[in-house]
N, C-alpha and C positions, 0 to 999 in steps of 0.2 A: 464342870465348866459352865454350869448354868443353862444347859440345853433345855431343861424343863420349862424355862420361862419364855421360850421362843414361840410357843403356841403352834407347834407343828401339827400337821394334819394326821389323823388316824385313818384306819382302813374304811370305817363307815363314812367319814366325811369325803373320802376320795371317791366312793361310789356315786356321790352326787355330781361328779364330773360327767357321767354318762347321760346323754340326752335320751329321752323316750323316743324321739324321732329316729335316732340312730338304730335302736333295736327294732323299731317298726319297719324301717327300710330293709334291714336284714331279714326280717320275717317275711316281707313281701317277696324278696328274692327266693326264700325257701319255699313259699307257697307256689310261686311260679314253677320252680324246679320240680316240686312234688306233683303238681298237676300235669306238667309236661311228661314226666316219667311214666305216670299211670296211662296217659293218652298214648304214648309211644308203645308201651307194653301191650296195650289192647289192639291198636291198629296195625302195628308193624310186626309184632311177634305172636299175635293171636293167643294171648294169655287170658285165661278165665280168672278175672278178679272180682271180688265183692265190691262192686262199684259204689253202691250207696254208702256203706260204712266208710270207705276211703274218702269219697268226696264230702261226706259229713264231717270228718276230722279236718279236712282242708278248709271247709266252710266255717267251722268253728274258729279256726285260727284267723281266717280273713275277717270274720265278724268281730273278733277281739281287737284286731287292728283298727277297724272302722270306728268302733266304740271309743277306743283310746284317742283317735284323731278328733272325734267330736267333743269329748269331755275335757281333755287336757289341752293346755296351751302348747304352742309350738316349741317354746323354750323350756318345757317341763324337764326337770332332771330327777332321776329316780333315786330314792333312798336304797340302802343296801337290801332291806327286806323286799322292796318292790322289784329290785333287780333279781333277787333270788326267786320270787314268784314267776317272773317273766321267763327266766331260764328253765325253771322246773316245768312250767307249762309246755315249753317247746320240746323238752326232753320226753315228757309223757306223750305228747302228740306224735312225735317221731316214732317212739316205740310202739304206739298203737298202729301206725301205718305199717311198720315192719311186721307186727303180729298178723296183720291182714294180708301181707304179701310175702310169706315164706319164711319169716324169722331170719335166722342167720344164713339161710340159703340165698337171701337177697344181698347182692354185693353192696347195696347202699347202706348196709348196717354199719359201715365204718363212720357214718355221719354222727353216730352216738358220741364220738369223741368231741364234736363241736361244742355242745353246751358245757361239757366239763372244762374245756380249755377257756371258754369265755368266763365261767365262774372263777377259775383260778386266776385269771388276769385282772379282774375288776373287783372281786369280793374278798372278804376275810377268810380266815382258816375254817371256821365252823360251817358257813354256807358251802364252801368248796368241798369239805368232807361229806356233807349231806348230798350234794349233787353227785359227787364221785361214787359214793356208796349206792345211791339210787341207780346210777347208770350201770354199775357192775351187777346189781341185783336184777335189773330188768334184762340185761344182756344174758344172764344165766337162765332166766325164765323163758326167754325166746328160743332156747335150744329145744326143750320138749313141747312147748306150747306155742303153736302158730298155725295159721291157715296155709296149707300147702299150695305151692304154685302149680297150676295145671295149664296145659296147652288146650287148644280147641279139640284135639283128638283124645283128650282125657289123660294124657301122659303127665305124670307128676315129676316136676323138676326138683331134683334133690341131690345134694352133694354127698359123697361118702362120709360115713361117720367120723373117720379120722380127719377129714378136711373140716367138718363142722367143729370138731374139738379144737383143731388148729386155729380156725377162725375165731372161736370163743376166746382161746388163750391169747391170741394176738390183740383182740379188743380189750381184754382185761389189763394186759400188760401196757398197752398204749394209753388206756385211761389212767392207770397209776403213774406211768412215767411222764406222759405229757402234762397231766395235771400237776404233778410235783414240779416238773421243769418250769411250766408257765408260772406257777405260784412263786417259785424261788426267784425267777428272773424279774417278775413284776415287783416282788418285794425289794430286790436290789435296786431297781429303778426308782421305786418310791423313796427308799432310804436315801439314795444319792440326790434325788430331787429335793427332799427336805433339807439335806445337808447343804446343797448349793444355795437354796433359798436362805438358809441361816447365814451362810457365808456372805451372800449379797447384802443381807440385812446388816451384818456387822461392818462390812466395808462402807455401806451407805451411811451408817451412823458415824463411823470414823471420819468420812469425808465431810459430813455436815459439821462435825465439831471443828475440823480443820478450817473449813470455809468460814464458820462463825468466828473462829479466832482471828482469821485474816481480816474480816470486816471490822471486828472490834479494834484490832491493832491499827488498821488503817484509819479508823475514826479517831483513835487516841493520837495518832501521829498528826492528823489534820487539825484536830482541836487543840493541840498543844500550844500553838502560837496565840490564838485568841484567849485561851485560858490564862496564859502567861501575861498577856496584855491586861486582862481583867484584874489579875492579882497585883500587877504593878500599879495600875491606876487606883485600885482600892487602897493600896498601901500609902500612896501619895495623899489620897483623900483623908485617910486616918490622921496623917500629920497635920493637914490643913484645917481639920475640923475639931481642933482641941477646944475651941470655945463653944462648940455645939455638941454636947455629949450624946444627944439622941441620934443625930446624923452620923456621928463618929461610930456609934454602935452598929448602925446599919452598914456602914462601909466595912467595918470589921467582919460583920456577918457575910458580906459579899466575898471577902477574901477567903474566909473559912470554907465557904461553899465551893469556891473555885478550886481550892486545894483538895477538897473532898472529891470533886469531879475528876481531877487528874489522878487521884489515888485509885478510884474505882476503874477508870479506863485502863490504867496501867496494869492492875491485877487481872482484869478481864482479857487484856491483850496478851497475856503470857502464853495462851494456848497456841498461837501461831500468827502468821502474817502473810498477806498476799504479796509482800514485797519480793521482787526478783531475787534479792540477796538471800532471803529466808526460804526460798524453795530448795535450798541445799543446807546441809549441816555437817559438821565433823562427825565421823563415825561414832566416837564416844558420846557426843552430845545427843545424837539420835537414840542410841541404846539407853542412855540415862533417861531420856524422855519416855521411852517405852516402859522402863522398869519403875518409874517414879511412883505410880499409884500403889506399889507394893512395898515401899520403903518402911512404912509404919506398921507392918504386920507382925512384928516380933522376930523376924529372921534377919540375920546379918547378910546383906548383899554386897559382895566384893567385886571390884572390877580390876582387870589387868590388861595391859596393852603389850603386844608382841609383834613389832615390825619384822618383816622378812629379812632385812639386812641393814647394814649401817646407812645405806643411801636412802632408806625408806622410813627414817625416824618420824617425819611429819605424817600424821595419819591422814587418810584420804577424806575428802569432802564428798558426801554421797547425796543422792536425790532424797528429798524428804517426802516420801510417798506414804499415804495412809496405809497401804497394804503392808509395808515394812513395819510401821509403828504398831499396828494392831496385831500382826502376826507374831512379832517378838514379844509383845505384851502378853499374849496368850501363853507363850512358852515360859516366860518368867513366872506368870501366875501358877502354871502347873508345877514348876520347880519349887516355888514358895509353899504351895499347898502341901507338898509331900516331904519337904526338907525337915530334918530334926532341928537344926539351928542355923545353917548357913547355906548360901547359894553363891556360886562362883560364875562370873561372866567374863570370858576371855575374848579379846579382840585380836585377830591375826590378819595381816595384810602383806602383800607384795605387789609386784608389777602386774601379776596376772589374776590373783584371787583376793577376795575379802571373805573372812570367815568369822562367825560369831559362835562361840561354844557356851552353852548354858548347862551347868551341872549342879547337883544338890548332894547333900549328905544323907539322903533318905535310904529307903530299902531298895531302890532301883525299880526298873520296869519288870513286870512278870515275864519270865523267859518265854512262856508260850504265846505272849502277845507281841514280842519284838518284831516279828515279820508282818504283823497286821496294824502296827501303829500308823495312824493317819487315815485309817478307814473310819467312816462315820458309824455311830451307834454300835460300837463293839459291845459284846456281852461277855462278862467274866464267866469262865468255865466253873462248874460246880466241883470239879475234881482237883482243885488246887492242893498241893502238898501242905501249904500253910494258909488256911483261909483268911487269917488275919493280916496277911501281907498285902499292903497297899489295896485295901478293899474298895477304896473310892474309885479305883480304875474302872469299875463297872459302868460309870457314866462319863468317862473322860473322852470317849471317841470323838464327839462332835467338836469339842474345843480344839483338839489337836488337828482334826480335819480342817477346820477353819484356818488355823495357823498355817498348816501345810499348803492349803490351796492358795491363800493370799500370798505367801512368800514365793511359791513356785510361779505365780503370775509375774513376779518381778525378775525371774530368771534364776532363783535360788534352787539348790538341792539340799534336802534334809536327810540327816542320818540319825538313827536312834540306837543307843547302846547303853550298857551298864558300866560302872566303874571298874569292874574286874575284867572287862573284855579287852583283849589285846589290841583291838582296833582303836582304843582310846589312848594309846601311848602318847600321842602328840599333845594331849591335854596336860599342861604343865602343873596344874594344881592338884593332880591325882584325885579325881572325884571318887567318892565311895558309893554314890547312888546312881541316879539316872543322868545320862549325858545326851544332849541334843546338839548336833552340829549343823549349822546353816552356812552354806558356802555359795557365793555368787562369783561368776566371772566379773572381774573388776570393771570391764568396759560396759556392763549392763546397768550399773548403778552409780558409777563415778560421775559426779556432777560437773567435773571440769574436763576430763580427758575421755569420757565415755562416749557411747553411741548417741546419747541424748543429753548433751550438756545444757546447763541452765543458760538461757540467753543473757547477753549483756546489754546495757543501755538503760534508758529511762523506764521507770515503772509505768505500766498501762493503767488507765482508770478502771475501777471495778465496774463490772457489768451486772445489772440487776434486772 
């Protein structure tokens, strides 16, 4: 569905969202906490610590912060590699302090999880794996290698071996689980953010086209009278200037150019109009407008109308919203892309509901994707029974997501099924391929009897 052309952000570009000042502030908090913990351990619990190495490690971290504050501007945003170096430095500094203060016998060892979670949240897969592997390796080395904690009386504070093993196991499991959890959640958020940005872009483009069409149509309407006057006057001049061939040719040129202006404005104004009357359209007219760009693509697009009962023969007039037009256009495009020869579009309505069904005679949706259709950036599984079946669906997620999101904003509900599914029994054309059903409560989009009817009265001047 053309998602590659939207210029979506990748993981490396997203790391540029993190300001250096943010990480510096977090590091100052860590420095304050480390210095406080060492001071309390000495003064309140009489623990014998190697003060110089501990404060040296804290001082190096503080010095790095000060240098960064002096060298880099306040709005400096880190690249992925710079983020990686910052987090790796914090992990190494923390593990050195733990080495000097009892290793895994120190309850603050759980802070090792912090750098792993940060890397999983803001960086790509490779830096996250490196940070996570380093954290697990250093955690394992802290079991046999560390400076024991001693009291002022020379007593060594040490947990039982079984507790140390349990502490190590808990840290390793937490590193793996929280790292994977944070990475997966942040990836979902990034994917949804990209998809919503693409949706907003598509809606903005459709709205601009609609607004432009309204301006052009309004201009064509306003200029119609003066152009007609120019044409009439020039025609009269042509008759009166028979004795002056040169002037008559100029009058004839004026009439031709006036006709040309009317032709150009009429063609440009076909897109739309800001006229109150054209803020609504019959259901079939709006669906035809949505499908029109795909009429010449070699597939037979057929329409059929199915009123709910004899009293509903006149089809409803619905709101002409850009969300509806663009959403239906995406669905028709998807059907045309995968149809063998024909696409069927059925219109159903009654007093309560309005339904549009789009079906094709292609291979249908992959069964394993039916429950996930409408999610952005879906990936095709490599274990398909028939890898040639509808292979293009590897990149279809964003287009369907945009269509689903835009249509749901108008109150619609979407359903996806295949032609052989029993749930498609109401489709009168018996589709053989994919079937998409879009259903609105009639009151949400009915332009006459709905919750937001088109106002009546005189058209208001366009505002620029």
